[in-house]
MDTraj code that builds the backbone (N, CA, C; nanometers):
import mdtraj as md
import numpy as np

residues = "MET ALA GLU ASP PHE ARG SER LEU LEU LYS GLU SER MET ARG ASN ASP ALA ARG GLY GLU ARG TRP PHE GLU ASP LEU ASP ILE ALA GLY ILE PHE TYR LEU SER ILE GLN ALA SER ALA LEU HIS ASP SER THR PRO SER GLU LEU LEU ASN ASP VAL ASN GLU TYR LYS ALA PHE GLN VAL ILE LEU GLN THR LYS PRO GLY VAL SER ILE CYS GLY LYS ARG SER ALA TRP ASP HIS LEU ALA LEU PHE ASP TRP LEU PRO LEU PHE VAL GLU GLU SER PRO ILE LEU ARG GLU ALA ALA ASN VAL PRO VAL SER VAL VAL GLN ARG ILE PHE GLU ASP VAL SER ALA CYS ALA SER ALA HIS PRO GLU MET LEU MET LYS LYS ARG LEU ALA SER ILE LYS VAL LEU".split()
xyz = np.array([
    [11.1248, 9.5611, 10.4784],
    [11.0441, 9.4901, 10.5779],
    [11.0779, 9.5594, 10.7181],
    [10.9681, 9.5752, 10.7910],
    [10.9784, 9.6376, 10.9199],
    [11.0410, 9.5375, 11.0218],
    [11.0597, 9.5844, 11.1387],
    [11.1124, 9.4981, 11.2430],
    [11.0246, 9.3851, 11.2730],
    [11.0898, 9.2676, 11.2984],
    [11.0103, 9.1511, 11.3301],
    [10.9206, 9.1749, 11.4533],
    [10.7860, 9.1507, 11.4427],
    [10.6991, 9.1862, 11.5517],
    [10.7355, 9.1129, 11.6735],
    [10.7938, 8.9880, 11.6605],
    [10.8259, 8.9040, 11.7837],
    [10.9366, 8.9702, 11.8728],
    [11.0105, 9.0487, 11.8128],
    [11.1178, 9.1256, 11.8842],
    [11.0537, 9.2305, 11.9706],
    [10.9401, 9.2732, 11.9363],
    [10.8740, 9.3871, 12.0095],
    [10.7804, 9.3347, 12.1285],
    [10.7608, 9.2026, 12.1304],
    [10.6778, 9.1506, 12.2353],
    [10.7407, 9.1547, 12.3782],
    [10.6747, 9.2154, 12.4627],
    [10.7231, 9.2348, 12.5985],
    [10.6278, 9.1619, 12.6958],
    [10.6745, 9.0614, 12.7701],
    [10.5915, 8.9870, 12.8618],
    [10.5469, 9.0720, 12.9729],
    [10.4162, 9.0741, 12.9964],
    [10.3565, 9.1555, 13.1060],
    [10.3157, 9.0700, 13.2261],
    [10.2870, 8.9389, 13.2008],
    [10.2363, 8.8513, 13.3001],
    [10.2609, 8.7045, 13.2581],
    [10.2986, 8.6245, 13.3576],
    [10.3223, 8.4796, 13.3266],
    [10.2769, 8.4023, 13.4549],
    [10.2180, 8.2810, 13.4301],
    [10.1804, 8.1862, 13.5221],
    [10.2216, 8.0504, 13.4749],
    [10.3403, 8.0110, 13.5075],
    [10.3970, 7.8789, 13.4520],
    [10.3010, 7.7609, 13.4852],
    [10.2450, 7.7629, 13.6048],
    [10.1565, 7.6481, 13.6477],
    [10.0333, 7.6307, 13.5624],
    [9.9850, 7.7416, 13.5109],
    [9.8670, 7.7367, 13.4224],
    [9.9016, 7.7460, 13.2771],
    [10.0328, 7.7629, 13.2439],
    [10.0710, 7.7765, 13.1066],
    [10.0262, 7.9101, 13.0519],
    [10.0114, 8.0119, 13.1280],
    [9.9556, 8.1416, 13.0855],
    [10.0623, 8.2480, 13.0717],
    [10.0481, 8.3253, 12.9712],
    [10.1428, 8.4466, 12.9553],
    [10.0644, 8.5488, 12.8684],
    [10.0907, 8.6724, 12.9061],
    [10.0352, 8.7835, 12.8307],
    [10.1468, 8.8767, 12.7899],
    [10.1541, 8.9217, 12.6645],
    [10.2282, 9.0312, 12.6156],
    [10.1632, 9.1627, 12.6119],
    [10.2400, 9.2648, 12.6423],
    [10.1868, 9.4029, 12.6288],
    [10.1328, 9.4252, 12.4854],
    [10.0302, 9.5118, 12.4797],
    [9.9806, 9.5509, 12.3473],
    [10.0774, 9.6379, 12.2798],
    [10.0868, 9.6328, 12.1546],
    [10.1675, 9.7292, 12.0674],
    [10.0874, 9.8487, 12.0337],
    [10.1299, 9.9648, 12.0619],
    [10.0602, 10.0945, 12.0321],
    [10.0997, 10.1300, 11.8927],
    [10.0113, 10.1385, 11.8000],
    [10.0399, 10.1728, 11.6644],
    [9.9977, 10.3162, 11.6359],
    [10.0918, 10.4076, 11.6440],
    [10.0704, 10.5462, 11.6053],
    [9.9560, 10.6180, 11.6867],
    [9.9285, 10.5668, 11.8062],
    [9.8245, 10.6281, 11.8786],
    [9.6844, 10.6075, 11.8258],
    [9.6695, 10.5160, 11.7168],
    [9.5416, 10.4921, 11.6596],
    [9.4961, 10.3516, 11.6915],
    [9.5754, 10.2521, 11.6887],
    [9.5411, 10.1104, 11.7179],
    [9.6256, 10.0492, 11.8344],
    [9.5625, 9.9541, 11.8952],
    [9.6392, 9.8597, 11.9821],
    [9.6435, 9.7332, 11.8980],
    [9.7510, 9.6644, 11.8998],
    [9.7740, 9.5344, 11.8401],
    [9.8098, 9.4389, 11.9538],
    [9.7303, 9.3431, 11.9805],
    [9.7607, 9.2447, 12.0849],
    [9.7959, 9.1171, 12.0159],
    [9.9124, 9.0710, 12.0442],
    [9.9673, 8.9448, 11.9785],
    [9.9975, 8.8542, 12.0979],
    [9.9240, 8.7363, 12.1029],
    [9.9326, 8.6485, 12.2257],
    [9.9522, 8.5106, 12.1800],
    [10.0203, 8.4310, 12.2684],
    [10.0468, 8.2866, 12.2552],
    [10.0777, 8.2227, 12.3874],
    [9.9889, 8.1263, 12.4284],
    [10.0130, 8.0477, 12.5474],
    [9.9040, 7.9405, 12.5549],
    [9.8926, 7.8780, 12.6615],
    [9.7850, 7.7651, 12.6772],
    [9.6481, 7.8280, 12.6790],
    [9.6333, 7.9608, 12.7062],
    [9.5114, 8.0336, 12.7114],
    [9.4693, 8.0894, 12.5762],
    [9.5534, 8.0832, 12.4759],
    [9.5296, 8.1543, 12.3538],
    [9.5177, 8.0612, 12.2379],
    [9.4500, 8.1145, 12.1330],
    [9.4427, 8.0386, 12.0019],
    [9.5637, 8.0533, 11.9203],
    [9.6733, 7.9950, 11.9705],
    [9.8026, 7.9956, 11.9030],
    [9.8513, 7.8531, 11.8682],
    [9.9485, 7.8463, 11.7916],
    [10.0027, 7.7127, 11.7514],
    [10.1571, 7.7064, 11.7822],
    [10.1884, 7.6216, 11.8790],
    [10.1107, 7.5424, 11.9671],
    [10.0356, 7.6289, 12.0620],
    [9.9326, 7.5681, 12.1235],
    [9.8567, 7.6353, 12.2306],
    [9.9189, 7.5907, 12.3623],
    [10.0426, 7.6426, 12.3879],
    [10.1056, 7.6083, 12.5177],
    [10.2132, 7.7213, 12.5313],
    [10.2658, 7.7235, 12.6545],
    [10.3592, 7.8229, 12.6927],
    [10.5006, 7.7830, 12.6523],
    [10.5511, 7.8527, 12.5595],
    [10.6889, 7.8297, 12.5106],
    [10.7774, 7.9381, 12.5536],
    [10.8987, 7.9227, 12.5889],
    [10.9884, 8.0216, 12.6261],
    [11.0367, 8.1064, 12.5127],
    [11.0470, 8.0505, 12.3984],
    [11.0979, 8.1239, 12.2786],
    [10.9833, 8.1536, 12.1871],
    [10.9448, 8.2781, 12.1727],
    [10.8387, 8.3232, 12.0875],
    [10.8591, 8.2858, 11.9398],
    [10.9873, 8.2658, 11.9004],
    [11.0105, 8.2252, 11.7635],
    [10.9776, 8.0858, 11.7319],
    [10.9347, 8.0073, 11.8280],
    [10.8976, 7.8695, 11.8109],
    [10.7465, 7.8555, 11.7729],
    [10.6682, 7.9626, 11.7876],
    [10.5273, 7.9618, 11.7619],
    [10.5091, 7.9644, 11.6068],
    [10.4177, 7.8954, 11.5631],
    [10.3789, 7.8976, 11.4174],
    [10.2669, 7.9935, 11.3982],
    [10.1802, 8.0168, 11.4905],
    [10.0666, 8.1028, 11.4721],
    [10.0359, 8.1653, 11.6121],
    [9.9720, 8.2845, 11.6028],
    [9.9354, 8.3669, 11.7222],
    [9.7940, 8.4057, 11.7184],
    [9.7385, 8.4305, 11.8364],
    [9.6082, 8.4914, 11.8504],
    [9.6316, 8.6425, 11.8455],
    [9.5550, 8.7152, 11.7577],
    [9.5739, 8.8498, 11.7297],
    [9.4480, 8.9278, 11.7479],
    [9.4588, 9.0353, 11.8287],
    [9.3394, 9.1319, 11.8482],
    [9.3863, 9.2652, 11.8041],
    [9.3013, 9.3305, 11.7224],
    [9.3259, 9.4669, 11.6761],
    [9.2060, 9.5473, 11.7279],
    [9.2472, 9.6584, 11.7923],
    [9.1491, 9.7460, 11.8612],
    [9.1906, 9.8906, 11.8277],
    [9.0811, 9.9686, 11.8084],
    [9.0982, 10.1060, 11.7932],
    [9.1150, 10.1760, 11.9213],
    [9.1972, 10.2803, 11.9287],
    [9.2147, 10.3485, 12.0642],
    [9.0997, 10.4501, 12.0745],
    [9.0778, 10.5011, 12.1961],
    [8.9772, 10.6010, 12.2157],
    [9.0037, 10.7250, 12.1390],
    [8.9019, 10.7863, 12.0777],
    [8.9183, 10.8938, 11.9940],
    [8.9432, 10.8700, 11.8464],
    [8.9339, 10.7494, 11.8092],
    [8.9550, 10.7082, 11.6595],
    [8.8177, 10.6888, 11.6033],
    [8.8128, 10.7408, 11.4810],
    [8.6828, 10.7182, 11.4048],
    [8.6611, 10.5786, 11.3642],
    [8.5491, 10.5223, 11.4145],
    [8.5241, 10.3781, 11.3905],
    [8.3973, 10.3554, 11.2966],
    [8.3323, 10.4609, 11.2554],
    [8.2167, 10.4559, 11.1688],
    [8.2185, 10.5705, 11.0706],
    [8.1406, 10.5451, 10.9670],
    [8.1362, 10.6651, 10.8729],
    [8.2223, 10.6309, 10.7551],
    [8.2219, 10.7314, 10.6693],
    [8.2931, 10.7088, 10.5318],
    [8.4478, 10.6829, 10.5353],
    [8.5135, 10.7455, 10.6389],
    [8.6471, 10.7336, 10.6536],
    [8.7002, 10.6708, 10.7750],
    [8.6352, 10.5673, 10.8152],
    [8.6665, 10.5036, 10.9575],
    [8.7943, 10.4252, 10.9407],
    [8.8417, 10.3941, 11.0587],
    [8.9671, 10.3181, 11.0769],
    [8.9500, 10.1815, 11.0077],
    [8.8325, 10.1199, 11.0214],
    [8.8101, 9.9866, 10.9616],
    [8.7994, 10.0020, 10.8096],
    [8.7468, 10.1088, 10.7540],
    [8.7381, 10.1274, 10.6153],
    [8.8745, 10.1348, 10.5570],
    [8.9715, 10.2000, 10.6183],
    [9.1071, 10.2025, 10.5688],
    [9.1761, 10.0702, 10.5665],
    [9.1397, 9.9809, 10.6590],
    [9.1996, 9.8473, 10.6693],
    [9.1221, 9.7436, 10.5753],
    [9.0123, 9.7783, 10.5276],
    [8.9360, 9.6881, 10.4451],
    [9.0008, 9.6443, 10.3205],
    [9.0968, 9.7249, 10.2726],
    [9.1782, 9.6878, 10.1499],
    [9.2671, 9.5734, 10.1685],
    [9.2982, 9.5325, 10.2945],
    [9.3966, 9.4319, 10.3114],
    [9.3316, 9.2928, 10.3165],
    [9.4032, 9.1881, 10.2535],
    [9.3369, 9.0588, 10.2293],
    [9.3324, 8.9863, 10.3670],
    [9.4027, 9.0227, 10.4786],
    [9.3968, 8.9582, 10.6044],
    [9.2785, 9.0004, 10.6931],
    [9.2141, 9.1143, 10.6604],
    [9.1065, 9.1573, 10.7464],
    [8.9956, 9.0544, 10.7687],
    [8.9482, 8.9747, 10.6656],
    [8.8496, 8.8748, 10.6847],
    [8.8860, 8.7745, 10.7837],
    [9.0134, 8.7564, 10.8254],
    [9.0473, 8.6604, 10.9264],
    [8.9937, 8.7047, 11.0630],
    [8.9585, 8.8276, 11.0813],
    [8.9167, 8.8864, 11.2110],
    [8.7685, 8.8667, 11.2209],
    [8.7288, 8.8435, 11.3460],
    [8.5839, 8.8415, 11.3855],
    [8.5584, 8.9710, 11.4517],
    [8.4493, 9.0461, 11.4267],
    [8.4164, 9.1604, 11.4912],
    [8.3611, 9.1271, 11.6246],
    [8.4312, 9.1652, 11.7356],
    [8.3884, 9.1315, 11.8696],
    [8.2984, 9.2555, 11.9253],
    [8.3371, 9.3725, 11.8719],
    [8.2639, 9.4990, 11.9080],
    [8.2984, 9.6033, 11.8034],
    [8.2336, 9.7163, 11.8116],
    [8.2681, 9.8187, 11.6993],
    [8.4186, 9.8644, 11.7089],
    [8.4886, 9.8428, 11.8162],
    [8.6241, 9.8859, 11.8299],
    [8.7232, 9.7725, 11.8248],
    [8.6755, 9.6459, 11.8239],
    [8.7695, 9.5361, 11.8441],
    [8.7450, 9.4274, 11.7516],
    [8.8513, 9.3680, 11.6876],
    [8.8439, 9.2461, 11.5959],
    [8.9436, 9.1453, 11.6537],
    [8.9097, 9.0198, 11.6425],
    [9.0009, 8.9127, 11.6924],
    [9.0128, 8.8059, 11.5873],
    [9.1335, 8.7533, 11.5763],
    [9.1683, 8.6434, 11.4858],
    [9.2379, 8.5281, 11.5571],
    [9.2157, 8.4051, 11.5274],
    [9.2821, 8.2919, 11.5886],
    [9.3807, 8.2305, 11.4978],
    [9.4794, 8.1772, 11.5572],
    [9.5869, 8.0990, 11.4889],
    [9.6304, 8.1624, 11.3599],
    [9.6824, 8.2884, 11.3676],
    [9.7221, 8.3618, 11.2516],
    [9.8685, 8.3196, 11.2291],
    [9.9016, 8.2751, 11.1139],
    [10.0469, 8.2352, 11.0854],
    [10.1451, 8.3562, 11.1080],
    [10.2631, 8.3254, 11.1418],
    [10.3711, 8.4280, 11.1747],
    [10.3824, 8.5322, 11.0573],
    [10.3913, 8.4748, 10.9330],
    [10.4102, 8.5625, 10.8303],
    [10.2950, 8.6615, 10.8080],
    [10.1746, 8.6126, 10.8360],
    [10.0471, 8.6997, 10.8261],
    [10.0529, 8.8046, 10.9398],
    [10.0911, 8.7575, 11.0628],
    [10.0951, 8.8572, 11.1701],
    [10.2006, 8.9695, 11.1368],
    [10.3161, 8.9255, 11.0689],
    [10.4088, 9.0310, 11.0357],
    [10.3471, 9.1291, 10.9363],
    [10.2690, 9.0728, 10.8399],
    [10.2118, 9.1662, 10.7380],
    [10.1047, 9.2561, 10.8070],
    [10.0267, 9.2044, 10.9014],
    [9.9264, 9.2801, 10.9750],
    [10.0032, 9.3933, 11.0415],
    [10.1119, 9.3653, 11.1187],
    [10.1866, 9.4613, 11.1942],
    [10.2396, 9.5728, 11.0898],
    [10.2955, 9.5261, 10.9831],
    [10.3465, 9.6301, 10.8825],
    [10.2366, 9.7113, 10.8164],
    [10.1282, 9.6394, 10.7771],
    [10.0178, 9.7144, 10.7075],
    [9.9431, 9.8122, 10.8005],
    [9.9224, 9.7724, 10.9217],
    [9.8528, 9.8574, 11.0221],
    [9.9387, 9.9793, 11.0512],
    [10.0673, 9.9552, 11.0707],
    [10.1640, 10.0641, 11.0988],
    [10.1641, 10.1563, 10.9825],
    [10.1726, 10.1182, 10.8519],
    [10.1802, 10.1969, 10.7351],
    [10.0486, 10.2749, 10.7219],
    [9.9393, 10.2066, 10.7472],
    [9.8110, 10.2694, 10.7301],
    [9.7934, 10.3816, 10.8338],
    [9.8268, 10.3563, 10.9534],
    [9.8136, 10.4541, 11.0569],
    [9.9101, 10.5780, 11.0322],
    [10.0252, 10.5546, 10.9753],
    [10.1139, 10.6640, 10.9383],
    [10.0587, 10.7424, 10.8195],
    [10.0002, 10.6729, 10.7269],
    [9.9439, 10.7333, 10.6115],
    [9.8176, 10.8157, 10.6279],
    [9.7445, 10.7717, 10.7338],
    [9.6077, 10.8384, 10.7586],
    [9.5950, 10.8809, 10.9021],
    [9.6721, 10.9797, 10.9481],
    [9.6573, 11.0283, 11.0836],
    [9.5215, 11.0945, 11.1129],
    [9.4449, 11.1141, 10.9973],
    [9.3127, 11.1761, 11.0208],
    [9.2216, 11.0772, 11.0887],
    [9.2560, 10.9464, 11.0968],
    [9.1719, 10.8570, 11.1706],
    [9.1515, 10.8956, 11.3163],
    [9.2546, 10.9617, 11.3690],
    [9.2425, 11.0114, 11.5062],
    [9.1727, 11.1394, 11.5064],
    [9.0447, 11.1346, 11.5597],
    [8.9642, 11.2552, 11.5567],
    [9.0226, 11.3653, 11.6467],
    [9.0164, 11.4837, 11.6010],
    [9.0581, 11.5983, 11.6787],
    [8.9579, 11.6171, 11.7920],
    [9.0182, 11.6536, 11.9084],
    [8.9346, 11.6888, 12.0257],
    [8.8506, 11.8083, 11.9931],
    [8.7226, 11.8053, 12.0374],
    [8.6360, 11.9242, 12.0202],
    [8.6686, 12.0228, 12.1212],
    [8.6314, 12.1432, 12.0863],
    [8.6567, 12.2539, 12.1807],
    [8.5953, 12.2209, 12.3129],
    [8.6667, 12.2456, 12.4236],
    [8.6259, 12.2091, 12.5575],
    [8.4957, 12.2896, 12.5974],
    [8.4890, 12.4103, 12.5488],
    [8.3602, 12.4902, 12.5768],
    [8.3111, 12.5449, 12.4576],
    [8.1751, 12.5323, 12.4439],
    [8.1028, 12.5844, 12.3288],
    [8.0044, 12.6893, 12.3830],
    [8.0047, 12.8068, 12.3336],
    [7.9077, 12.9060, 12.3822],
    [7.7736, 12.8882, 12.3186],
    [7.6717, 12.8925, 12.3953],
    [7.5320, 12.8753, 12.3467],
    [7.4735, 13.0106, 12.3563],
    [7.4195, 13.0593, 12.2469],
    [7.3465, 13.1946, 12.2473],
    [7.2068, 13.1820, 12.2851],
])
top = md.Topology()
chain = top.add_chain()
for i, resn in enumerate(residues, 1):
    res = top.add_residue(resn, chain, resSeq=i)
    for name in ("N", "CA", "C"):
        top.add_atom(name, md.element.get_by_symbol(name[0]), res)
traj = md.Trajectory(xyz[None], top)
């Protein structure tokens, strides 16, 4: 089992008066951003600001491809993730972004581990930069 995702969450912003907090996105192998959030503004359980992230039963999770990642075609990033049983929890917000509400802690852990393993196993998802200059005859 990989490191507990909750130990990786780093608070980037907090407003106690509004019950709002944001954690930094986790960078997964330069291929994905994994945003795991919980506060009064998020679809988490409970939907309130708790000081101890270990007290949440579920989190709002956003999975996004980074710029330069293949998002369509036969070998897209989403095609690689389609094998996982948790992907249907996500709603497609755009071609690069999927969002899931109230994802149980154990499932968030699996998502973190599966996305990390998939990104490590398939570095080809990150498209190679094209040559800066192409000569036209």
